[in-house]
N, CA, C and O atoms as a MOPAC input file, in Angstrom:
PM7 MOZYME 1SCF
protein

 N    -24.07800 1    22.52400 1    -4.08700 1
 C    -24.03400 1    21.09300 1    -4.31500 1
 C    -23.21900 1    20.76400 1    -5.56000 1
 O    -22.41600 1    19.83000 1    -5.54600 1
 N    -23.41100 1    21.49800 1    -6.60300 1
 C    -22.67000 1    21.24900 1    -7.84500 1
 C    -21.19000 1    21.55200 1    -7.66300 1
 O    -20.33900 1    20.89400 1    -8.26100 1
 N    -20.87900 1    22.56700 1    -6.82400 1
 C    -19.47500 1    22.90000 1    -6.59700 1
 C    -18.75000 1    21.76800 1    -5.87300 1
 O    -17.58900 1    21.48800 1    -6.16800 1
 N    -19.43700 1    21.10900 1    -4.91800 1
 C    -18.81600 1    20.00500 1    -4.20200 1
 C    -18.52900 1    18.83600 1    -5.14400 1
 O    -17.47600 1    18.20400 1    -5.05300 1
 N    -19.47400 1    18.55000 1    -6.05200 1
 C    -19.24800 1    17.47600 1    -7.01000 1
 C    -18.10300 1    17.83000 1    -7.95200 1
 O    -17.28400 1    16.97400 1    -8.28900 1
 N    -18.04700 1    19.06100 1    -8.36800 1
 C    -16.97500 1    19.48700 1    -9.27100 1
 C    -15.62200 1    19.38200 1    -8.57200 1
 O    -14.63200 1    18.98600 1    -9.18700 1
 N    -15.57700 1    19.73700 1    -7.28400 1
 C    -14.32300 1    19.61200 1    -6.53200 1
 C    -13.91100 1    18.14700 1    -6.39600 1
 O    -12.73100 1    17.81500 1    -6.51200 1
 N    -14.88100 1    17.27900 1    -6.15000 1
 C    -14.57200 1    15.84800 1    -6.04100 1
 C    -13.99200 1    15.32300 1    -7.34300 1
 O    -12.98900 1    14.61000 1    -7.35300 1
 N    -14.65400 1    15.69600 1    -8.46000 1
 C    -14.16600 1    15.23100 1    -9.74700 1
 C    -12.78900 1    15.80400 1   -10.04800 1
 O    -11.96400 1    15.13900 1   -10.67500 1
 N    -12.53900 1    17.01300 1    -9.61400 1
 C    -11.22500 1    17.62800 1    -9.83400 1
 C    -10.14700 1    16.88400 1    -9.03800 1
 O     -9.05300 1    16.63800 1    -9.54700 1
 N    -10.45900 1    16.53100 1    -7.79800 1
 C     -9.49400 1    15.78700 1    -6.98400 1
 C     -9.24300 1    14.40900 1    -7.60400 1
 O     -8.09900 1    13.96000 1    -7.68000 1
 N    -10.31800 1    13.73600 1    -8.04900 1
 C    -10.14700 1    12.43700 1    -8.70100 1
 C     -9.32000 1    12.55400 1    -9.97300 1
 O     -8.52700 1    11.66400 1   -10.28100 1
 N     -9.49900 1    13.65600 1   -10.72300 1
 C     -8.72600 1    13.86000 1   -11.94300 1
 C     -7.25400 1    14.06400 1   -11.62500 1
 O     -6.39000 1    13.57700 1   -12.35400 1
 N     -6.95900 1    14.78100 1   -10.54500 1
 C     -5.56400 1    14.98500 1   -10.13900 1
 C     -4.93500 1    13.64700 1    -9.74600 1
 O     -3.80500 1    13.35500 1   -10.13800 1
 N     -5.66000 1    12.83200 1    -8.97300 1
 C     -5.14600 1    11.51500 1    -8.58000 1
 C     -4.91600 1    10.64900 1    -9.81900 1
 O     -3.89100 1     9.97400 1    -9.91900 1
 N     -5.85400 1    10.66400 1   -10.75400 1
 C     -5.70100 1     9.88400 1   -11.98900 1
 C     -4.50500 1    10.36400 1   -12.79800 1
 O     -3.78800 1     9.54900 1   -13.37800 1
 N     -4.27900 1    11.66900 1   -12.84600 1
 C     -3.11700 1    12.20400 1   -13.55900 1
 C     -1.80500 1    11.76000 1   -12.91500 1
 O     -0.84300 1    11.44200 1   -13.61500 1
 N     -1.76800 1    11.74000 1   -11.59300 1
 C     -0.55500 1    11.30400 1   -10.88700 1
 C     -0.28700 1     9.82300 1   -11.16200 1
 O      0.84600 1     9.44000 1   -11.45200 1
 N     -1.32900 1     8.99400 1   -11.07200 1
 C     -1.16800 1     7.56200 1   -11.34700 1
 C     -0.73300 1     7.35400 1   -12.79500 1
 O      0.12400 1     6.51500 1   -13.07000 1
 N     -1.31600 1     8.10800 1   -13.71600 1
 C     -0.92900 1     8.00700 1   -15.12300 1
 C      0.52600 1     8.38600 1   -15.33900 1
 O      1.22700 1     7.73500 1   -16.11400 1
 N      0.99100 1     9.43300 1   -14.66200 1
 C      2.38700 1     9.83000 1   -14.79100 1
 C      3.32300 1     8.74600 1   -14.25400 1
 O      4.36600 1     8.47400 1   -14.84800 1
 N      2.95400 1     8.13100 1   -13.13800 1
 C      3.77100 1     7.05600 1   -12.57400 1
 C      3.82200 1     5.86700 1   -13.53600 1
 O      4.88900 1     5.30100 1   -13.77100 1
 N      2.66600 1     5.49000 1   -14.08900 1
 C      2.63700 1     4.36100 1   -15.02800 1
 C      3.42700 1     4.66900 1   -16.29600 1
 O      4.11600 1     3.79500 1   -16.82200 1
 N      3.33600 1     5.89500 1   -16.78900 1
 C      4.12900 1     6.26900 1   -17.96400 1
 C      5.61600 1     6.22600 1   -17.66700 1
 O      6.40800 1     5.86600 1   -18.53900 1
 N      6.01100 1     6.58800 1   -16.44800 1
 C      7.41900 1     6.54800 1   -16.07500 1
 C      7.93200 1     5.10700 1   -16.07100 1
 O      9.03900 1     4.84000 1   -16.53700 1
 N      7.12300 1     4.17700 1   -15.54400 1
 C      7.54000 1     2.78000 1   -15.43800 1
 C      7.22400 1     1.95000 1   -16.68500 1
 O      7.51600 1     0.75500 1   -16.70900 1
 N      6.63600 1     2.55300 1   -17.71500 1
 C      6.23300 1     1.82800 1   -18.91400 1
 C      7.38300 1     1.07000 1   -19.58100 1
 O      7.16700 1    -0.06500 1   -20.00600 1
 N      8.60000 1     1.63400 1   -19.69800 1
 C      9.68600 1     0.87200 1   -20.34100 1
 C     10.04500 1    -0.42200 1   -19.61000 1
 O     10.56000 1    -1.35000 1   -20.23300 1
 N      9.78600 1    -0.50200 1   -18.30900 1
 C     10.08300 1    -1.71700 1   -17.55600 1
 C      8.88700 1    -2.64300 1   -17.47800 1
 O      9.03700 1    -3.86400 1   -17.52300 1
 N      7.69300 1    -2.06600 1   -17.36000 1
 C      6.49200 1    -2.86600 1   -17.16300 1
 C      6.06600 1    -3.56900 1   -18.45300 1
 O      5.62700 1    -4.71800 1   -18.40400 1
 N      6.18200 1    -2.92000 1   -19.57600 1
 C      5.71300 1    -3.49200 1   -20.84000 1
 C      6.45300 1    -4.77700 1   -21.21300 1
 O      5.79800 1    -5.76700 1   -21.53700 1
 N      7.80500 1    -4.80700 1   -21.18200 1
 C      8.46000 1    -6.08800 1   -21.50200 1
 C      8.15800 1    -7.19500 1   -20.49600 1
 O      8.04000 1    -8.35900 1   -20.87800 1
 N      8.03100 1    -6.84800 1   -19.22300 1
 C      7.69100 1    -7.85400 1   -18.21600 1
 C      6.30900 1    -8.42700 1   -18.50000 1
 O      6.11300 1    -9.64000 1   -18.43700 1
 N      5.36100 1    -7.56600 1   -18.81000 1
 C      4.00800 1    -8.02300 1   -19.12400 1
 C      3.98000 1    -8.89400 1   -20.37500 1
 O      3.27100 1    -9.90000 1   -20.41400 1
 N      4.74500 1    -8.51500 1   -21.39600 1
 C      4.80000 1    -9.32300 1   -22.61800 1
 C      5.40700 1   -10.69000 1   -22.33400 1
 O      4.93700 1   -11.70000 1   -22.85800 1
 N      6.45700 1   -10.73100 1   -21.50100 1
 C      7.07900 1   -12.00900 1   -21.15100 1
 C      6.10700 1   -12.88800 1   -20.37300 1
 O      6.02700 1   -14.09100 1   -20.62300 1
 N      5.36600 1   -12.29900 1   -19.42900 1
 C      4.38200 1   -13.06700 1   -18.66300 1
 C      3.30400 1   -13.65400 1   -19.57600 1
 O      2.92300 1   -14.81500 1   -19.42800 1
 N      2.82000 1   -12.85100 1   -20.51100 1
 C      1.79500 1   -13.33500 1   -21.43200 1
 C      2.33500 1   -14.48300 1   -22.26600 1
 O      1.63200 1   -15.46700 1   -22.50000 1
 N      3.59600 1   -14.36500 1   -22.72400 1
 C      4.15000 1   -15.41000 1   -23.58800 1
 C      4.33400 1   -16.73000 1   -22.83900 1
 O      4.00100 1   -17.78600 1   -23.37800 1
 N      4.85600 1   -16.69800 1   -21.60500 1
 C      5.07800 1   -17.97500 1   -20.93100 1
 C      3.77900 1   -18.58200 1   -20.42100 1
 O      3.67700 1   -19.80200 1   -20.29300 1
 N      2.78200 1   -17.74400 1   -20.12700 1
 C      1.48200 1   -18.29200 1   -19.74400 1
 C      0.81500 1   -18.94300 1   -20.95600 1
 O      0.14500 1   -19.96600 1   -20.81800 1
 N      0.99500 1   -18.35200 1   -22.15300 1
 C      0.47100 1   -18.98300 1   -23.36800 1
 C      1.12600 1   -20.34100 1   -23.61000 1
 O      0.45800 1   -21.29600 1   -24.00600 1
 N      2.44200 1   -20.42300 1   -23.37100 1
 C      3.14100 1   -21.70400 1   -23.53700 1
 C      2.59700 1   -22.73100 1   -22.54300 1
 O      2.34400 1   -23.87600 1   -22.91900 1
 N      2.41400 1   -22.33700 1   -21.27700 1
 C      1.87400 1   -23.26300 1   -20.28100 1
 C      0.46600 1   -23.72000 1   -20.63000 1
 O      0.13200 1   -24.89400 1   -20.47000 1
 N     -0.35900 1   -22.79500 1   -21.10700 1
 C     -1.72400 1   -23.17100 1   -21.45800 1
 C     -1.74900 1   -24.10000 1   -22.66400 1
 O     -2.72500 1   -24.82200 1   -22.86900 1
 N     -0.68700 1   -24.09100 1   -23.46300 1
 C     -0.59000 1   -25.04800 1   -24.55800 1
 C     -0.40600 1   -26.46600 1   -24.05200 1
 O     -0.88000 1   -27.41000 1   -24.68400 1
 N      0.27700 1   -26.63800 1   -22.91600 1
 C      0.48600 1   -27.96400 1   -22.34100 1
 C     -0.70900 1   -28.43700 1   -21.52200 1
 O     -1.08100 1   -29.60900 1   -21.56900 1
 N     -1.30200 1   -27.51900 1   -20.77400 1
 C     -2.40600 1   -27.89200 1   -19.89600 1
 C     -3.72900 1   -27.60100 1   -20.58400 1
 O     -3.94800 1   -26.49100 1   -21.06800 1
 N     -4.60700 1   -28.58800 1   -20.63000 1
 C     -5.89100 1   -28.36800 1   -21.30300 1
 C     -6.79900 1   -27.42900 1   -20.50100 1
 O     -6.79800 1   -27.43800 1   -19.27000 1
 N     -7.55700 1   -26.63300 1   -21.22000 1
 C     -8.44900 1   -25.67700 1   -20.56800 1
 C     -9.78400 1   -26.30800 1   -20.19600 1
 O    -10.47000 1   -25.80700 1   -19.30500 1
 N    -10.16800 1   -27.40100 1   -20.86300 1
 C    -11.48000 1   -27.99000 1   -20.61700 1
 C    -11.44800 1   -29.14300 1   -19.61000 1
 O    -12.49800 1   -29.67300 1   -19.24700 1
 N    -10.25000 1   -29.53700 1   -19.15400 1
 C    -10.13900 1   -30.64800 1   -18.21900 1
 C     -9.38900 1   -30.16300 1   -16.97100 1
 O     -8.23400 1   -29.74300 1   -17.05400 1
 N    -10.04800 1   -30.22600 1   -15.83600 1
 C     -9.45400 1   -29.71800 1   -14.60200 1
 C     -8.67900 1   -30.76900 1   -13.81700 1
 O     -8.15600 1   -30.46200 1   -12.74600 1
 N     -8.59100 1   -31.97200 1   -14.30700 1
 C     -7.93600 1   -33.05900 1   -13.58100 1
 C     -6.47400 1   -32.72800 1   -13.29300 1
 O     -6.00100 1   -32.94100 1   -12.17700 1
 N     -5.76200 1   -32.21600 1   -14.27800 1
 C     -4.34000 1   -31.90800 1   -14.08300 1
 C     -4.16200 1   -30.86200 1   -12.98000 1
 O     -3.20100 1   -30.92300 1   -12.21300 1
 N     -5.08100 1   -29.91500 1   -12.90300 1
 C     -4.98500 1   -28.88600 1   -11.86600 1
 C     -5.22800 1   -29.47200 1   -10.47800 1
 O     -4.57600 1   -29.06600 1    -9.51600 1
 N     -6.14900 1   -30.41400 1   -10.36200 1
 C     -6.38200 1   -31.07600 1    -9.08100 1
 C     -5.18700 1   -31.93900 1    -8.67800 1
 O     -4.84600 1   -32.02100 1    -7.49800 1
 N     -4.55800 1   -32.57700 1    -9.65100 1
 C     -3.36600 1   -33.38300 1    -9.35600 1
 C     -2.23500 1   -32.48800 1    -8.86000 1
 O     -1.57000 1   -32.82100 1    -7.88000 1
 N     -2.01200 1   -31.36400 1    -9.52200 1
 C     -0.96700 1   -30.42000 1    -9.08900 1
 C     -1.27300 1   -29.90900 1    -7.68500 1
 O     -0.37600 1   -29.83600 1    -6.84500 1
 N     -2.52000 1   -29.55700 1    -7.42300 1
 C     -2.92600 1   -29.09600 1    -6.10000 1
 C     -2.65300 1   -30.16300 1    -5.04600 1
 O     -2.11800 1   -29.86400 1    -3.97800 1
 N     -3.02100 1   -31.40800 1    -5.34700 1
 C     -2.79600 1   -32.49900 1    -4.39800 1
 C     -1.32400 1   -32.72900 1    -4.12500 1
 O     -0.93300 1   -32.94900 1    -2.97900 1
 N     -0.50300 1   -32.68000 1    -5.15800 1
 C      0.94300 1   -32.86700 1    -4.98200 1
 C      1.51000 1   -31.76400 1    -4.10500 1
 O      2.31800 1   -32.03000 1    -3.21500 1
 N      1.09700 1   -30.53300 1    -4.34700 1
 C      1.60400 1   -29.41200 1    -3.53600 1
 C      1.17800 1   -29.54000 1    -2.07500 1
 O      1.98800 1   -29.31600 1    -1.17500 1
 N     -0.06900 1   -29.89200 1    -1.83300 1
 C     -0.55400 1   -30.01300 1    -0.45500 1
 C      0.14100 1   -31.16000 1     0.26100 1
 O      0.57200 1   -31.00600 1     1.40400 1
 N      0.25500 1   -32.31600 1    -0.40000 1
 C      0.89000 1   -33.46800 1     0.23800 1
 C      2.36800 1   -33.19900 1     0.48400 1
 O      2.89000 1   -33.55500 1     1.54100 1
 N      3.04700 1   -32.58000 1    -0.46600 1
 C      4.46700 1   -32.27500 1    -0.23500 1
 C      4.62500 1   -31.24600 1     0.88000 1
 O      5.58600 1   -31.31800 1     1.64600 1
 N      3.71000 1   -30.29700 1     0.98700 1
 C      3.75600 1   -29.34100 1     2.08900 1
 C      3.56300 1   -30.00800 1     3.43600 1
 O      4.23300 1   -29.65500 1     4.40700 1
 N      2.65700 1   -30.96700 1     3.50400 1
 C      2.43500 1   -31.70000 1     4.75300 1
 C      3.68100 1   -32.49600 1     5.12500 1
 O      4.09200 1   -32.51100 1     6.28500 1
 N      4.27800 1   -33.15300 1     4.14200 1
 C      5.47800 1   -33.94600 1     4.40500 1
 C      6.61900 1   -33.05800 1     4.88000 1
 O      7.29600 1   -33.38400 1     5.85500 1
 N      6.83500 1   -31.94400 1     4.20100 1
 C      7.93100 1   -31.04700 1     4.58000 1
 C      7.70500 1   -30.47900 1     5.97200 1
 O      8.64200 1   -30.42300 1     6.76800 1
 N      6.48500 1   -30.05700 1     6.28600 1
 C      6.21400 1   -29.47900 1     7.60400 1
 C      6.24600 1   -30.52800 1     8.71200 1
 O      6.50000 1   -30.19400 1     9.86900 1
 N      5.99400 1   -31.77700 1     8.37500 1
 C      6.10500 1   -32.83500 1     9.36600 1
 C      7.56300 1   -33.17200 1     9.62800 1
 O      7.96700 1   -33.38200 1    10.77200 1
 N      8.34000 1   -33.22200 1     8.56900 1
 C      9.75600 1   -33.57800 1     8.69300 1
 C     10.55500 1   -32.43800 1     9.35100 1
 O     11.37200 1   -32.68900 1    10.23700 1
 N     10.32200 1   -31.19500 1     8.92200 1
 C     11.03200 1   -30.03000 1     9.46600 1
 C      9.99900 1   -29.02500 1     9.97400 1
 O      9.63800 1   -28.10000 1     9.24600 1
 N      9.51100 1   -29.19000 1    11.21900 1
 C      8.41300 1   -28.35400 1    11.70500 1
 C      8.80300 1   -26.91200 1    12.00600 1
 O      7.92400 1   -26.07800 1    12.22000 1
 N     10.07500 1   -26.59900 1    12.02700 1
 C     10.47700 1   -25.23700 1    12.33100 1
 C     10.91900 1   -25.09800 1    13.77000 1
 O     11.14600 1   -26.09200 1    14.46000 1
 N     11.03800 1   -23.87000 1    14.21700 1
 C     11.53600 1   -23.59300 1    15.56200 1
 C     10.40900 1   -23.83000 1    16.56200 1
 O      9.28900 1   -23.35000 1    16.38500 1
 N     10.72200 1   -24.56600 1    17.59800 1
 C      9.76700 1   -24.77100 1    18.68000 1
 C     10.15100 1   -23.81200 1    19.79400 1
 O     11.25900 1   -23.89000 1    20.32600 1
 N      9.26700 1   -22.92700 1    20.14500 1
 C      9.59500 1   -21.89000 1    21.10900 1
 C      9.54700 1   -22.39200 1    22.54700 1
 O     10.42300 1   -22.05500 1    23.34300 1
 N      8.54900 1   -23.18300 1    22.89100 1
 C      8.43600 1   -23.69300 1    24.25000 1
 C      8.38800 1   -25.21300 1    24.16100 1
 O      7.47400 1   -25.78000 1    23.56400 1
 N      9.35800 1   -25.85200 1    24.74700 1
 C      9.39700 1   -27.30200 1    24.76400 1
 C      9.33500 1   -27.76800 1    26.21200 1
 O      9.55700 1   -26.99200 1    27.14100 1
 N      9.03600 1   -29.02100 1    26.38100 1
 C      9.00200 1   -29.59000 1    27.72200 1
 C     10.44600 1   -29.79500 1    28.17500 1
 O     11.24200 1   -30.42600 1    27.47800 1
 N     10.77000 1   -29.26300 1    29.32900 1
 C     12.10900 1   -29.35100 1    29.90400 1
 C     12.14200 1   -30.56400 1    30.81600 1
 O     11.36400 1   -30.65700 1    31.76500 1
 N     13.04100 1   -31.49200 1    30.52800 1
 C     13.12400 1   -32.71200 1    31.33000 1
 C     14.50300 1   -32.78800 1    31.97200 1
 O     15.52700 1   -32.67300 1    31.29800 1
 N     14.50900 1   -32.98100 1    33.27300 1
 C     15.75700 1   -33.22600 1    33.97900 1
 C     15.43500 1   -34.07300 1    35.19600 1
 O     14.53900 1   -33.74100 1    35.97300 1
 N     16.13600 1   -35.12300 1    35.35400 1
 C     15.95100 1   -36.05500 1    36.46500 1
 C     14.51300 1   -36.56000 1    36.53900 1
 O     13.97200 1   -36.73800 1    37.63100 1
 N     13.88700 1   -36.79400 1    35.37200 1
 C     12.54500 1   -37.34900 1    35.35600 1
 C     11.44700 1   -36.34600 1    35.64700 1
 O     10.27600 1   -36.72400 1    35.66400 1
 N     11.78200 1   -35.06100 1    35.88100 1
 C     10.78400 1   -34.04200 1    36.18500 1
 C     10.52800 1   -33.22700 1    34.92300 1
 O     11.46300 1   -32.73400 1    34.29200 1
 N      9.25400 1   -33.09000 1    34.56200 1
 C      8.89500 1   -32.31000 1    33.38100 1
 C      8.44900 1   -30.92200 1    33.79600 1
 O      7.69400 1   -30.76000 1    34.75400 1
 N      8.92200 1   -29.92100 1    33.06700 1
 C      8.53500 1   -28.53900 1    33.31400 1
 C      8.26500 1   -27.91200 1    31.95700 1
 O      9.18700 1   -27.73800 1    31.16000 1
 N      7.01200 1   -27.57000 1    31.68700 1
 C      6.67300 1   -27.01400 1    30.38100 1
 C      6.75700 1   -25.49600 1    30.34900 1
 O      6.38400 1   -24.88500 1    29.34800 1
 N      7.23300 1   -24.87800 1    31.41200 1
 C      7.36400 1   -23.42400 1    31.41900 1
 C      8.73900 1   -23.03400 1    30.89600 1
 O      9.58900 1   -23.89200 1    30.65900 1
 N      8.94900 1   -21.75300 1    30.72100 1
 C     10.24900 1   -21.27600 1    30.24600 1
 C     11.04300 1   -20.64200 1    31.37300 1
 O     12.07000 1   -20.00900 1    31.12900 1
 N     10.57400 1   -20.80600 1    32.61900 1
 C     11.26200 1   -20.17700 1    33.73900 1
 C     12.62800 1   -20.77900 1    33.98300 1
 O     13.50800 1   -20.10800 1    34.52300 1
 N     12.82700 1   -22.03600 1    33.59600 1
 C     14.13000 1   -22.65200 1    33.81300 1
 C     15.21300 1   -21.97500 1    32.98100 1
 O     16.39500 1   -22.11000 1    33.29600 1
 N     14.84500 1   -21.26000 1    31.93900 1
 C     15.84400 1   -20.57700 1    31.11800 1
 C     16.46600 1   -19.39500 1    31.85300 1
 O     17.54400 1   -18.93300 1    31.47800 1
 N     15.80600 1   -18.90500 1    32.88600 1
 C     16.29200 1   -17.74700 1    33.63100 1
 C     17.32100 1   -18.14300 1    34.68700 1
 O     18.06000 1   -17.29300 1    35.18300 1
 N     17.37200 1   -19.39700 1    35.02300 1
 C     18.28400 1   -19.83700 1    36.07800 1
 C     19.71500 1   -19.89000 1    35.54000 1
 O     19.93700 1   -20.10300 1    34.34800 1
 N     20.69500 1   -19.68800 1    36.45600 1
 C     22.09100 1   -19.72600 1    36.05200 1
 C     22.51600 1   -21.13500 1    35.67900 1
 O     23.18400 1   -21.33400 1    34.66500 1
 N     22.13700 1   -22.11000 1    36.48600 1
 C     22.43400 1   -23.49800 1    36.14200 1
 C     21.18800 1   -24.09000 1    35.49100 1
 O     20.16900 1   -23.41000 1    35.36500 1
 N     21.26300 1   -25.30400 1    35.09300 1
 C     20.16800 1   -25.91200 1    34.36100 1
 C     19.05700 1   -26.45400 1    35.25200 1
 O     18.27000 1   -27.28900 1    34.80600 1
 N     18.97700 1   -26.00900 1    36.47200 1
 C     17.92600 1   -26.44900 1    37.38500 1
 C     16.71300 1   -25.52900 1    37.25200 1
 O     16.87700 1   -24.31500 1    37.12300 1
 N     15.50500 1   -26.08100 1    37.28200 1
 C     14.31600 1   -25.22200 1    37.28400 1
 C     14.26500 1   -24.39700 1    38.57500 1
 O     14.70500 1   -24.85900 1    39.62800 1
 N     13.73200 1   -23.18700 1    38.48900 1
 C     13.67400 1   -22.35300 1    39.68500 1
 C     12.55700 1   -22.85800 1    40.60100 1
 O     11.55700 1   -23.41400 1    40.14700 1
 N     12.75600 1   -22.65300 1    41.87100 1
 C     11.79500 1   -23.13600 1    42.86000 1
 C     10.68800 1   -22.11000 1    43.06500 1
 O     10.75300 1   -20.99000 1    42.55800 1
 N      9.68300 1   -22.51300 1    43.81000 1
 C      8.57400 1   -21.60500 1    44.10300 1
 C      9.04700 1   -20.40700 1    44.91600 1
 O      8.55700 1   -19.29600 1    44.71900 1
 N     10.00600 1   -20.62300 1    45.83700 1
 C     10.52500 1   -19.51100 1    46.64000 1
 C     11.23900 1   -18.49000 1    45.75400 1
 O     11.06100 1   -17.28300 1    45.92500 1
 N     12.04500 1   -18.97600 1    44.80900 1
 C     12.73600 1   -18.06100 1    43.89300 1
 C     11.74100 1   -17.31300 1    43.01700 1
 O     11.91400 1   -16.12800 1    42.73000 1
 N     10.70900 1   -18.01300 1    42.60200 1
 C      9.68200 1   -17.37900 1    41.78700 1
 C      8.98000 1   -16.27500 1    42.57500 1
 O      8.72800 1   -15.19300 1    42.04400 1
 N      8.66100 1   -16.55300 1    43.85800 1
 C      8.00100 1   -15.55800 1    44.70500 1
 C      8.91900 1   -14.36900 1    44.95000 1
 O      8.46700 1   -13.22400 1    44.96900 1
 N     10.20800 1   -14.64000 1    45.13900 1
 C     11.17100 1   -13.55700 1    45.36600 1
 C     11.27500 1   -12.65900 1    44.13000 1
 O     11.31000 1   -11.43500 1    44.25700 1
 N     11.32300 1   -13.24400 1    42.96300 1
 C     11.38400 1   -12.44300 1    41.73000 1
 C     10.10700 1   -11.63300 1    41.54200 1
 O     10.14700 1   -10.49800 1    41.06700 1
 N      8.97800 1   -12.22000 1    41.91600 1
 C      7.71700 1   -11.49900 1    41.80100 1
 C      7.69400 1   -10.29900 1    42.74000 1
 O      7.24100 1    -9.22300 1    42.35100 1
 N      8.17800 1   -10.46700 1    43.97300 1
 C      8.23700 1    -9.36300 1    44.92500 1
 C      9.14000 1    -8.24900 1    44.41100 1
 O      8.79300 1    -7.07200 1    44.51100 1
 N     10.29800 1    -8.61400 1    43.86100 1
 C     11.20300 1    -7.61000 1    43.30300 1
 C     10.53600 1    -6.84500 1    42.16900 1
 O     10.67400 1    -5.62600 1    42.06800 1
 N      9.81700 1    -7.56200 1    41.31900 1
 C      9.14100 1    -6.90700 1    40.20100 1
 C      8.06700 1    -5.94800 1    40.70000 1
 O      7.91200 1    -4.85400 1    40.15700 1
 N      7.32000 1    -6.35300 1    41.73800 1
 C      6.29100 1    -5.46900 1    42.30100 1
 C      6.92200 1    -4.22100 1    42.91400 1
 O      6.38800 1    -3.12100 1    42.77200 1
 N      8.05700 1    -4.38800 1    43.59400 1
 C      8.73700 1    -3.23500 1    44.18200 1
 C      9.19700 1    -2.27100 1    43.09800 1
 O      9.03700 1    -1.05800 1    43.23500 1
 N      9.76100 1    -2.79800 1    42.03200 1
 C     10.20300 1    -1.94400 1    40.93000 1
 C      9.02300 1    -1.23700 1    40.29000 1
 O      9.11800 1    -0.06500 1    39.92800 1
 N      7.90500 1    -1.94900 1    40.14900 1
 C      6.71800 1    -1.35600 1    39.53700 1
 C      6.18600 1    -0.23100 1    40.42500 1
 O      5.78000 1     0.81200 1    39.91300 1
 N      6.17900 1    -0.42400 1    41.75000 1
 C      5.70200 1     0.61600 1    42.65900 1
 C      6.60300 1     1.83600 1    42.61200 1
 O      6.11600 1     2.96400 1    42.68900 1
 N      7.92400 1     1.63000 1    42.48500 1
 C      8.85600 1     2.76000 1    42.38500 1
 C      8.59200 1     3.54900 1    41.10200 1
 O      8.66800 1     4.77800 1    41.09800 1
 N      8.28600 1     2.84700 1    40.02500 1
 C      8.01400 1     3.52100 1    38.76100 1
 C      6.73100 1     4.32500 1    38.80600 1
 O      6.62000 1     5.35200 1    38.13700 1
 N      5.76000 1     3.87500 1    39.58300 1
 C      4.48900 1     4.60000 1    39.69400 1
 C      4.65300 1     5.90000 1    40.44900 1
 O      3.97000 1     6.88100 1    40.15600 1
 N      5.56900 1     5.91800 1    41.43800 1
 C      5.74700 1     7.11200 1    42.27200 1
 C      6.53100 1     8.12300 1    41.54000 1
 O      6.79200 1     9.20300 1    42.06900 1

């Protein structure tokens, strides 16, 4: 039992040594970055009071409202839209497979399904 605990502690010590070596290697880059972060956060805390949370709620509200406005104005890519042609609405994406801009018919859909089943059966054999 004691040997298992000693082995565990030895493995943990090796892991800690490796992490320590990595941190020592990156110390010349990490230390100035950390000092810069501390300095600019101190400057910000000088402007914003620590005992009054109102300013933080105002900032939060501005960010949320601006996010809503931006996402409403520019919603991003719409993957499936309603396809309208000659007053007929088609919310599927099957019309994208047709050569011309006409939606495919039920017969064409059934034919494609049969072809797919035949290919699937050939793959199984």
